[in-house]
CHARMM internal coordinates of N, CA and C (Angstrom, degrees):
IC EDIT
DIST 1 N 1 CA 1.4473
DIST 1 CA 1 C 1.5226
ANGL 1 N 1 CA 1 C 109.41
DIST 1 C 2 N 1.3142
ANGL 1 CA 1 C 2 N 117.44
DIHE 1 N 1 CA 1 C 2 N -56.88
DIST 2 N 2 CA 1.4557
ANGL 1 C 2 N 2 CA 120.95
DIHE 1 CA 1 C 2 N 2 CA 179.44
DIST 2 CA 2 C 1.5139
ANGL 2 N 2 CA 2 C 109.15
DIHE 1 C 2 N 2 CA 2 C -98.41
DIST 2 C 3 N 1.3134
ANGL 2 CA 2 C 3 N 116.19
DIHE 2 N 2 CA 2 C 3 N 144.39
DIST 3 N 3 CA 1.4478
ANGL 2 C 3 N 3 CA 118.92
DIHE 2 CA 2 C 3 N 3 CA 173.95
DIST 3 CA 3 C 1.5196
ANGL 3 N 3 CA 3 C 107.76
DIHE 2 C 3 N 3 CA 3 C -74.81
DIST 3 C 4 N 1.3097
ANGL 3 CA 3 C 4 N 115.09
DIHE 3 N 3 CA 3 C 4 N 142.76
DIST 4 N 4 CA 1.4548
ANGL 3 C 4 N 4 CA 119.46
DIHE 3 CA 3 C 4 N 4 CA 179.06
DIST 4 CA 4 C 1.5253
ANGL 4 N 4 CA 4 C 109.25
DIHE 3 C 4 N 4 CA 4 C -75.10
DIST 4 C 5 N 1.3064
ANGL 4 CA 4 C 5 N 116.12
DIHE 4 N 4 CA 4 C 5 N 120.77
DIST 5 N 5 CA 1.4538
ANGL 4 C 5 N 5 CA 122.46
DIHE 4 CA 4 C 5 N 5 CA 177.54
DIST 5 CA 5 C 1.5222
ANGL 5 N 5 CA 5 C 107.55
DIHE 4 C 5 N 5 CA 5 C -131.44
DIST 5 C 6 N 1.3309
ANGL 5 CA 5 C 6 N 117.44
DIHE 5 N 5 CA 5 C 6 N 160.86
DIST 6 N 6 CA 1.4717
ANGL 5 C 6 N 6 CA 119.12
DIHE 5 CA 5 C 6 N 6 CA 177.95
DIST 6 CA 6 C 1.5393
ANGL 6 N 6 CA 6 C 112.22
DIHE 5 C 6 N 6 CA 6 C -57.24
DIST 6 C 7 N 1.3257
ANGL 6 CA 6 C 7 N 117.06
DIHE 6 N 6 CA 6 C 7 N -37.87
DIST 7 N 7 CA 1.4626
ANGL 6 C 7 N 7 CA 119.59
DIHE 6 CA 6 C 7 N 7 CA -179.45
DIST 7 CA 7 C 1.5331
ANGL 7 N 7 CA 7 C 110.20
DIHE 6 C 7 N 7 CA 7 C -67.03
DIST 7 C 8 N 1.3492
ANGL 7 CA 7 C 8 N 116.44
DIHE 7 N 7 CA 7 C 8 N -45.55
DIST 8 N 8 CA 1.4596
ANGL 7 C 8 N 8 CA 120.26
DIHE 7 CA 7 C 8 N 8 CA 179.04
DIST 8 CA 8 C 1.5288
ANGL 8 N 8 CA 8 C 110.53
DIHE 7 C 8 N 8 CA 8 C -62.42
DIST 8 C 9 N 1.3285
ANGL 8 CA 8 C 9 N 116.71
DIHE 8 N 8 CA 8 C 9 N -44.48
DIST 9 N 9 CA 1.4635
ANGL 8 C 9 N 9 CA 120.25
DIHE 8 CA 8 C 9 N 9 CA 178.93
DIST 9 CA 9 C 1.5290
ANGL 9 N 9 CA 9 C 111.32
DIHE 8 C 9 N 9 CA 9 C -59.26
DIST 9 C 10 N 1.3238
ANGL 9 CA 9 C 10 N 116.87
DIHE 9 N 9 CA 9 C 10 N -39.83
DIST 10 N 10 CA 1.4636
ANGL 9 C 10 N 10 CA 120.74
DIHE 9 CA 9 C 10 N 10 CA 179.36
DIST 10 CA 10 C 1.5302
ANGL 10 N 10 CA 10 C 110.83
DIHE 9 C 10 N 10 CA 10 C -66.76
DIST 10 C 11 N 1.3446
ANGL 10 CA 10 C 11 N 116.65
DIHE 10 N 10 CA 10 C 11 N -42.59
DIST 11 N 11 CA 1.4634
ANGL 10 C 11 N 11 CA 119.76
DIHE 10 CA 10 C 11 N 11 CA 177.83
DIST 11 CA 11 C 1.5228
ANGL 11 N 11 CA 11 C 111.18
DIHE 10 C 11 N 11 CA 11 C -62.03
DIST 11 C 12 N 1.3316
ANGL 11 CA 11 C 12 N 116.94
DIHE 11 N 11 CA 11 C 12 N -42.23
DIST 12 N 12 CA 1.4680
ANGL 11 C 12 N 12 CA 120.26
DIHE 11 CA 11 C 12 N 12 CA 178.47
DIST 12 CA 12 C 1.5255
ANGL 12 N 12 CA 12 C 109.64
DIHE 11 C 12 N 12 CA 12 C -61.85
DIST 12 C 13 N 1.3298
ANGL 12 CA 12 C 13 N 116.68
DIHE 12 N 12 CA 12 C 13 N -42.00
DIST 13 N 13 CA 1.4669
ANGL 12 C 13 N 13 CA 119.74
DIHE 12 CA 12 C 13 N 13 CA 179.74
DIST 13 CA 13 C 1.5296
ANGL 13 N 13 CA 13 C 111.28
DIHE 12 C 13 N 13 CA 13 C -64.23
DIST 13 C 14 N 1.3416
ANGL 13 CA 13 C 14 N 117.02
DIHE 13 N 13 CA 13 C 14 N -38.22
DIST 14 N 14 CA 1.4606
ANGL 13 C 14 N 14 CA 120.62
DIHE 13 CA 13 C 14 N 14 CA -177.46
DIST 14 CA 14 C 1.5252
ANGL 14 N 14 CA 14 C 113.34
DIHE 13 C 14 N 14 CA 14 C -81.55
DIST 14 C 15 N 1.3337
ANGL 14 CA 14 C 15 N 116.62
DIHE 14 N 14 CA 14 C 15 N -40.97
DIST 15 N 15 CA 1.4720
ANGL 14 C 15 N 15 CA 120.64
DIHE 14 CA 14 C 15 N 15 CA -170.82
DIST 15 CA 15 C 1.5202
ANGL 15 N 15 CA 15 C 114.14
DIHE 14 C 15 N 15 CA 15 C -113.61
DIST 15 C 16 N 1.3080
ANGL 15 CA 15 C 16 N 118.24
DIHE 15 N 15 CA 15 C 16 N -11.01
DIST 16 N 16 CA 1.4540
ANGL 15 C 16 N 16 CA 121.12
DIHE 15 CA 15 C 16 N 16 CA -174.79
DIST 16 CA 16 C 1.5193
ANGL 16 N 16 CA 16 C 109.49
DIHE 15 C 16 N 16 CA 16 C 92.71
DIST 16 C 17 N 1.3272
ANGL 16 CA 16 C 17 N 116.58
DIHE 16 N 16 CA 16 C 17 N 167.77
DIST 17 N 17 CA 1.4617
ANGL 16 C 17 N 17 CA 121.45
DIHE 16 CA 16 C 17 N 17 CA -178.40
DIST 17 CA 17 C 1.5253
ANGL 17 N 17 CA 17 C 108.37
DIHE 16 C 17 N 17 CA 17 C -86.61
DIST 17 C 18 N 1.3196
ANGL 17 CA 17 C 18 N 115.91
DIHE 17 N 17 CA 17 C 18 N 87.47
DIST 18 N 18 CA 1.4671
ANGL 17 C 18 N 18 CA 122.65
DIHE 17 CA 17 C 18 N 18 CA -174.23
DIST 18 CA 18 C 1.5264
ANGL 18 N 18 CA 18 C 112.28
DIHE 17 C 18 N 18 CA 18 C -58.98
DIST 18 C 19 N 1.3574
ANGL 18 CA 18 C 19 N 120.35
DIHE 18 N 18 CA 18 C 19 N -45.85
DIST 19 N 19 CA 1.4682
ANGL 18 C 19 N 19 CA 118.42
DIHE 18 CA 18 C 19 N 19 CA 178.82
DIST 19 CA 19 C 1.5324
ANGL 19 N 19 CA 19 C 112.80
DIHE 18 C 19 N 19 CA 19 C -57.51
DIST 19 C 20 N 1.3244
ANGL 19 CA 19 C 20 N 117.75
DIHE 19 N 19 CA 19 C 20 N -39.18
DIST 20 N 20 CA 1.4677
ANGL 19 C 20 N 20 CA 120.46
DIHE 19 CA 19 C 20 N 20 CA 178.38
DIST 20 CA 20 C 1.5295
ANGL 20 N 20 CA 20 C 110.13
DIHE 19 C 20 N 20 CA 20 C -67.72
DIST 20 C 21 N 1.3187
ANGL 20 CA 20 C 21 N 117.63
DIHE 20 N 20 CA 20 C 21 N -40.31
DIST 21 N 21 CA 1.4640
ANGL 20 C 21 N 21 CA 120.98
DIHE 20 CA 20 C 21 N 21 CA 178.90
DIST 21 CA 21 C 1.5250
ANGL 21 N 21 CA 21 C 110.87
DIHE 20 C 21 N 21 CA 21 C -63.86
DIST 21 C 22 N 1.3307
ANGL 21 CA 21 C 22 N 116.99
DIHE 21 N 21 CA 21 C 22 N -41.98
DIST 22 N 22 CA 1.4657
ANGL 21 C 22 N 22 CA 120.88
DIHE 21 CA 21 C 22 N 22 CA -179.65
DIST 22 CA 22 C 1.5251
ANGL 22 N 22 CA 22 C 110.29
DIHE 21 C 22 N 22 CA 22 C -65.41
DIST 22 C 23 N 1.3395
ANGL 22 CA 22 C 23 N 117.43
DIHE 22 N 22 CA 22 C 23 N -44.27
DIST 23 N 23 CA 1.4655
ANGL 22 C 23 N 23 CA 120.02
DIHE 22 CA 22 C 23 N 23 CA 178.02
DIST 23 CA 23 C 1.5223
ANGL 23 N 23 CA 23 C 110.86
DIHE 22 C 23 N 23 CA 23 C -60.50
DIST 23 C 24 N 1.3214
ANGL 23 CA 23 C 24 N 117.04
DIHE 23 N 23 CA 23 C 24 N -41.61
DIST 24 N 24 CA 1.4596
ANGL 23 C 24 N 24 CA 120.35
DIHE 23 CA 23 C 24 N 24 CA 178.95
DIST 24 CA 24 C 1.5182
ANGL 24 N 24 CA 24 C 111.82
DIHE 23 C 24 N 24 CA 24 C -63.07
DIST 24 C 25 N 1.3215
ANGL 24 CA 24 C 25 N 116.82
DIHE 24 N 24 CA 24 C 25 N -42.48
DIST 25 N 25 CA 1.4707
ANGL 24 C 25 N 25 CA 120.45
DIHE 24 CA 24 C 25 N 25 CA 178.64
DIST 25 CA 25 C 1.5275
ANGL 25 N 25 CA 25 C 110.73
DIHE 24 C 25 N 25 CA 25 C -66.52
DIST 25 C 26 N 1.3413
ANGL 25 CA 25 C 26 N 117.15
DIHE 25 N 25 CA 25 C 26 N -40.15
DIST 26 N 26 CA 1.4667
ANGL 25 C 26 N 26 CA 120.32
DIHE 25 CA 25 C 26 N 26 CA 177.92
DIST 26 CA 26 C 1.5260
ANGL 26 N 26 CA 26 C 110.63
DIHE 25 C 26 N 26 CA 26 C -63.03
DIST 26 C 27 N 1.3280
ANGL 26 CA 26 C 27 N 117.40
DIHE 26 N 26 CA 26 C 27 N -41.07
DIST 27 N 27 CA 1.4670
ANGL 26 C 27 N 27 CA 120.57
DIHE 26 CA 26 C 27 N 27 CA 177.36
DIST 27 CA 27 C 1.5234
ANGL 27 N 27 CA 27 C 110.94
DIHE 26 C 27 N 27 CA 27 C -62.77
DIST 27 C 28 N 1.3274
ANGL 27 CA 27 C 28 N 116.88
DIHE 27 N 27 CA 27 C 28 N -40.41
DIST 28 N 28 CA 1.4698
ANGL 27 C 28 N 28 CA 119.95
DIHE 27 CA 27 C 28 N 28 CA 178.66
DIST 28 CA 28 C 1.5170
ANGL 28 N 28 CA 28 C 110.83
DIHE 27 C 28 N 28 CA 28 C -63.46
DIST 28 C 29 N 1.3258
ANGL 28 CA 28 C 29 N 117.15
DIHE 28 N 28 CA 28 C 29 N -43.29
DIST 29 N 29 CA 1.4667
ANGL 28 C 29 N 29 CA 121.24
DIHE 28 CA 28 C 29 N 29 CA 179.15
DIST 29 CA 29 C 1.5249
ANGL 29 N 29 CA 29 C 110.25
DIHE 28 C 29 N 29 CA 29 C -63.20
DIST 29 C 30 N 1.3417
ANGL 29 CA 29 C 30 N 117.26
DIHE 29 N 29 CA 29 C 30 N -42.51
DIST 30 N 30 CA 1.4622
ANGL 29 C 30 N 30 CA 119.93
DIHE 29 CA 29 C 30 N 30 CA 178.14
DIST 30 CA 30 C 1.5246
ANGL 30 N 30 CA 30 C 111.20
DIHE 29 C 30 N 30 CA 30 C -61.56
DIST 30 C 31 N 1.3305
ANGL 30 CA 30 C 31 N 117.71
DIHE 30 N 30 CA 30 C 31 N -41.40
DIST 31 N 31 CA 1.4712
ANGL 30 C 31 N 31 CA 119.92
DIHE 30 CA 30 C 31 N 31 CA 178.10
DIST 31 CA 31 C 1.5198
ANGL 31 N 31 CA 31 C 110.59
DIHE 30 C 31 N 31 CA 31 C -62.95
DIST 31 C 32 N 1.3423
ANGL 31 CA 31 C 32 N 117.25
DIHE 31 N 31 CA 31 C 32 N -42.73
DIST 32 N 32 CA 1.4592
ANGL 31 C 32 N 32 CA 120.57
DIHE 31 CA 31 C 32 N 32 CA 178.05
DIST 32 CA 32 C 1.5245
ANGL 32 N 32 CA 32 C 111.01
DIHE 31 C 32 N 32 CA 32 C -61.40
DIST 32 C 33 N 1.3370
ANGL 32 CA 32 C 33 N 116.42
DIHE 32 N 32 CA 32 C 33 N -43.93
DIST 33 N 33 CA 1.4666
ANGL 32 C 33 N 33 CA 120.12
DIHE 32 CA 32 C 33 N 33 CA 179.79
DIST 33 CA 33 C 1.5154
ANGL 33 N 33 CA 33 C 111.54
DIHE 32 C 33 N 33 CA 33 C -65.60
DIST 33 C 34 N 1.3306
ANGL 33 CA 33 C 34 N 118.15
DIHE 33 N 33 CA 33 C 34 N -37.83
DIST 34 N 34 CA 1.4594
ANGL 33 C 34 N 34 CA 121.23
DIHE 33 CA 33 C 34 N 34 CA 178.22
DIST 34 CA 34 C 1.5315
ANGL 34 N 34 CA 34 C 111.55
DIHE 33 C 34 N 34 CA 34 C -61.40
DIST 34 C 35 N 1.3316
ANGL 34 CA 34 C 35 N 116.51
DIHE 34 N 34 CA 34 C 35 N -30.32
DIST 35 N 35 CA 1.4644
ANGL 34 C 35 N 35 CA 119.73
DIHE 34 CA 34 C 35 N 35 CA 178.76
DIST 35 CA 35 C 1.5187
ANGL 35 N 35 CA 35 C 112.50
DIHE 34 C 35 N 35 CA 35 C -75.06
DIST 35 C 36 N 1.3347
ANGL 35 CA 35 C 36 N 117.96
DIHE 35 N 35 CA 35 C 36 N -34.10
DIST 36 N 36 CA 1.4633
ANGL 35 C 36 N 36 CA 119.75
DIHE 35 CA 35 C 36 N 36 CA -172.58
DIST 36 CA 36 C 1.5249
ANGL 36 N 36 CA 36 C 114.17
DIHE 35 C 36 N 36 CA 36 C -101.55
DIST 36 C 37 N 1.3308
ANGL 36 CA 36 C 37 N 117.75
DIHE 36 N 36 CA 36 C 37 N -19.54
DIST 37 N 37 CA 1.4621
ANGL 36 C 37 N 37 CA 120.57
DIHE 36 CA 36 C 37 N 37 CA -179.88
DIST 37 CA 37 C 1.5208
ANGL 37 N 37 CA 37 C 109.71
DIHE 36 C 37 N 37 CA 37 C -105.81
DIST 37 C 38 N 1.3396
ANGL 37 CA 37 C 38 N 116.64
DIHE 37 N 37 CA 37 C 38 N 144.65
DIST 38 N 38 CA 1.4674
ANGL 37 C 38 N 38 CA 118.04
DIHE 37 CA 37 C 38 N 38 CA 177.10
DIST 38 CA 38 C 1.5238
ANGL 38 N 38 CA 38 C 110.73
DIHE 37 C 38 N 38 CA 38 C -65.11
DIST 38 C 39 N 1.3173
ANGL 38 CA 38 C 39 N 115.78
DIHE 38 N 38 CA 38 C 39 N 150.91
DIST 39 N 39 CA 1.4557
ANGL 38 C 39 N 39 CA 120.92
DIHE 38 CA 38 C 39 N 39 CA 178.64
DIST 39 CA 39 C 1.5188
ANGL 39 N 39 CA 39 C 109.74
DIHE 38 C 39 N 39 CA 39 C -67.88
DIST 39 C 40 N 1.3254
ANGL 39 CA 39 C 40 N 116.19
DIHE 39 N 39 CA 39 C 40 N 142.52
DIST 40 N 40 CA 1.4542
ANGL 39 C 40 N 40 CA 120.94
DIHE 39 CA 39 C 40 N 40 CA 177.05
DIST 40 CA 40 C 1.5163
ANGL 40 N 40 CA 40 C 108.83
DIHE 39 C 40 N 40 CA 40 C -108.23
DIST 40 C 41 N 1.3134
ANGL 40 CA 40 C 41 N 116.83
DIHE 40 N 40 CA 40 C 41 N 167.78
DIST 41 N 41 CA 1.4571
ANGL 40 C 41 N 41 CA 120.38
DIHE 40 CA 40 C 41 N 41 CA -179.27
DIST 41 CA 41 C 1.5185
ANGL 41 N 41 CA 41 C 111.89
DIHE 40 C 41 N 41 CA 41 C -81.14
DIST 41 C 42 N 1.3326
ANGL 41 CA 41 C 42 N 117.92
DIHE 41 N 41 CA 41 C 42 N -9.68
DIST 42 N 42 CA 1.4613
ANGL 41 C 42 N 42 CA 121.42
DIHE 41 CA 41 C 42 N 42 CA -179.76
DIST 42 CA 42 C 1.5241
ANGL 42 N 42 CA 42 C 108.20
DIHE 41 C 42 N 42 CA 42 C -95.91
DIST 42 C 43 N 1.3336
ANGL 42 CA 42 C 43 N 117.68
DIHE 42 N 42 CA 42 C 43 N 118.07
DIST 43 N 43 CA 1.4657
ANGL 42 C 43 N 43 CA 118.60
DIHE 42 CA 42 C 43 N 43 CA -179.68
DIST 43 CA 43 C 1.5218
ANGL 43 N 43 CA 43 C 111.37
DIHE 42 C 43 N 43 CA 43 C -71.80
DIST 43 C 44 N 1.3106
ANGL 43 CA 43 C 44 N 115.32
DIHE 43 N 43 CA 43 C 44 N 147.69
DIST 44 N 44 CA 1.4615
ANGL 43 C 44 N 44 CA 122.06
DIHE 43 CA 43 C 44 N 44 CA 177.83
DIST 44 CA 44 C 1.5158
ANGL 44 N 44 CA 44 C 108.41
DIHE 43 C 44 N 44 CA 44 C -81.65
DIST 44 C 45 N 1.3458
ANGL 44 CA 44 C 45 N 118.79
DIHE 44 N 44 CA 44 C 45 N 128.58
DIST 45 N 45 CA 1.4635
ANGL 44 C 45 N 45 CA 119.45
DIHE 44 CA 44 C 45 N 45 CA 178.49
DIST 45 CA 45 C 1.5185
ANGL 45 N 45 CA 45 C 110.57
DIHE 44 C 45 N 45 CA 45 C -66.31
DIST 45 C 46 N 1.3363
ANGL 45 CA 45 C 46 N 115.70
DIHE 45 N 45 CA 45 C 46 N 142.17
DIST 46 N 46 CA 1.4616
ANGL 45 C 46 N 46 CA 119.02
DIHE 45 CA 45 C 46 N 46 CA -179.40
DIST 46 CA 46 C 1.5232
ANGL 46 N 46 CA 46 C 111.39
DIHE 45 C 46 N 46 CA 46 C -80.65
DIST 46 C 47 N 1.3276
ANGL 46 CA 46 C 47 N 116.70
DIHE 46 N 46 CA 46 C 47 N -28.91
DIST 47 N 47 CA 1.4551
ANGL 46 C 47 N 47 CA 120.88
DIHE 46 CA 46 C 47 N 47 CA 177.47
DIST 47 CA 47 C 1.5169
ANGL 47 N 47 CA 47 C 108.66
DIHE 46 C 47 N 47 CA 47 C -141.15
DIST 47 C 48 N 1.3204
ANGL 47 CA 47 C 48 N 117.96
DIHE 47 N 47 CA 47 C 48 N 151.87
DIST 48 N 48 CA 1.4606
ANGL 47 C 48 N 48 CA 119.17
DIHE 47 CA 47 C 48 N 48 CA 177.24
DIST 48 CA 48 C 1.5257
ANGL 48 N 48 CA 48 C 110.38
DIHE 47 C 48 N 48 CA 48 C -66.77
DIST 48 C 49 N 1.3312
ANGL 48 CA 48 C 49 N 117.65
DIHE 48 N 48 CA 48 C 49 N 149.88
DIST 49 N 49 CA 1.4643
ANGL 48 C 49 N 49 CA 119.80
DIHE 48 CA 48 C 49 N 49 CA 178.31
DIST 49 CA 49 C 1.5218
ANGL 49 N 49 CA 49 C 110.56
DIHE 48 C 49 N 49 CA 49 C -59.50
DIST 49 C 50 N 1.3105
ANGL 49 CA 49 C 50 N 115.81
DIHE 49 N 49 CA 49 C 50 N 138.37
DIST 50 N 50 CA 1.4674
ANGL 49 C 50 N 50 CA 118.76
DIHE 49 CA 49 C 50 N 50 CA -179.44
DIST 50 CA 50 C 1.5164
ANGL 50 N 50 CA 50 C 109.77
DIHE 49 C 50 N 50 CA 50 C -76.13
DIST 50 C 51 N 1.3081
ANGL 50 CA 50 C 51 N 115.19
DIHE 50 N 50 CA 50 C 51 N 143.76
DIST 51 N 51 CA 1.4496
ANGL 50 C 51 N 51 CA 120.47
DIHE 50 CA 50 C 51 N 51 CA 177.97
DIST 51 CA 51 C 1.5089
ANGL 51 N 51 CA 51 C 114.74
DIHE 50 C 51 N 51 CA 51 C 78.95
DIST 51 C 52 N 1.3283
ANGL 51 CA 51 C 52 N 117.64
DIHE 51 N 51 CA 51 C 52 N 3.82
DIST 52 N 52 CA 1.4639
ANGL 51 C 52 N 52 CA 118.48
DIHE 51 CA 51 C 52 N 52 CA -179.69
DIST 52 CA 52 C 1.5239
ANGL 52 N 52 CA 52 C 109.30
DIHE 51 C 52 N 52 CA 52 C -80.46
DIST 52 C 53 N 1.3082
ANGL 52 CA 52 C 53 N 114.60
DIHE 52 N 52 CA 52 C 53 N 144.49
DIST 53 N 53 CA 1.4634
ANGL 52 C 53 N 53 CA 120.57
DIHE 52 CA 52 C 53 N 53 CA 179.81
DIST 53 CA 53 C 1.5189
ANGL 53 N 53 CA 53 C 109.12
DIHE 52 C 53 N 53 CA 53 C -77.92
DIST 53 C 54 N 1.3283
ANGL 53 CA 53 C 54 N 118.79
DIHE 53 N 53 CA 53 C 54 N 146.06
DIST 54 N 54 CA 1.4625
ANGL 53 C 54 N 54 CA 120.48
DIHE 53 CA 53 C 54 N 54 CA 176.72
DIST 54 CA 54 C 1.5190
ANGL 54 N 54 CA 54 C 110.40
DIHE 53 C 54 N 54 CA 54 C -66.29
DIST 54 C 55 N 1.3213
ANGL 54 CA 54 C 55 N 114.53
DIHE 54 N 54 CA 54 C 55 N 150.55
DIST 55 N 55 CA 1.4591
ANGL 54 C 55 N 55 CA 118.75
DIHE 54 CA 54 C 55 N 55 CA 178.84
DIST 55 CA 55 C 1.5143
ANGL 55 N 55 CA 55 C 110.44
DIHE 54 C 55 N 55 CA 55 C -64.08
DIST 55 C 56 N 1.3127
ANGL 55 CA 55 C 56 N 115.71
DIHE 55 N 55 CA 55 C 56 N 139.95
DIST 56 N 56 CA 1.4538
ANGL 55 C 56 N 56 CA 121.47
DIHE 55 CA 55 C 56 N 56 CA 178.21
DIST 56 CA 56 C 1.5277
ANGL 56 N 56 CA 56 C 108.14
DIHE 55 C 56 N 56 CA 56 C -96.89
DIST 56 C 57 N 1.3390
ANGL 56 CA 56 C 57 N 118.32
DIHE 56 N 56 CA 56 C 57 N 140.05
DIST 57 N 57 CA 1.4622
ANGL 56 C 57 N 57 CA 119.98
DIHE 56 CA 56 C 57 N 57 CA 177.25
DIST 57 CA 57 C 1.5342
ANGL 57 N 57 CA 57 C 108.86
DIHE 56 C 57 N 57 CA 57 C -68.77
DIST 57 C 58 N 1.3397
ANGL 57 CA 57 C 58 N 116.31
DIHE 57 N 57 CA 57 C 58 N 152.39
DIST 58 N 58 CA 1.4642
ANGL 57 C 58 N 58 CA 118.47
DIHE 57 CA 57 C 58 N 58 CA 178.59
DIST 58 CA 58 C 1.5146
ANGL 58 N 58 CA 58 C 111.19
DIHE 57 C 58 N 58 CA 58 C -62.31
DIST 58 C 59 N 1.3074
ANGL 58 CA 58 C 59 N 115.24
DIHE 58 N 58 CA 58 C 59 N 145.12
DIST 59 N 59 CA 1.4696
ANGL 58 C 59 N 59 CA 120.33
DIHE 58 CA 58 C 59 N 59 CA 178.76
DIST 59 CA 59 C 1.5166
ANGL 59 N 59 CA 59 C 110.59
DIHE 58 C 59 N 59 CA 59 C -80.62
DIST 59 C 60 N 1.3225
ANGL 59 CA 59 C 60 N 115.01
DIHE 59 N 59 CA 59 C 60 N 143.39
DIST 60 N 60 CA 1.4568
ANGL 59 C 60 N 60 CA 119.87
DIHE 59 CA 59 C 60 N 60 CA 174.41
DIST 60 CA 60 C 1.5192
ANGL 60 N 60 CA 60 C 108.64
DIHE 59 C 60 N 60 CA 60 C -79.96
DIST 60 C 61 N 1.3122
ANGL 60 CA 60 C 61 N 116.59
DIHE 60 N 60 CA 60 C 61 N 142.07
DIST 61 N 61 CA 1.4619
ANGL 60 C 61 N 61 CA 120.57
DIHE 60 CA 60 C 61 N 61 CA 178.70
DIST 61 CA 61 C 1.4853
ANGL 61 N 61 CA 61 C 112.21
DIHE 60 C 61 N 61 CA 61 C -88.54
END
COOR INIT
IC SEED 1 N 1 CA 1 C
IC BUILD
């Protein structure tokens, strides 16, 4: 996902690999939800679509 750079490597060494930790926690939550919620006919995507723009918050009028 991220290109390896000296700055990124230093952050990982100091703080841990946060993206990997977040993905692991999200997978755990999905497994927990799969146990307690009935299965739906819509499959859960394993990864977000590449190149998709982030959602924008609604504008205030």
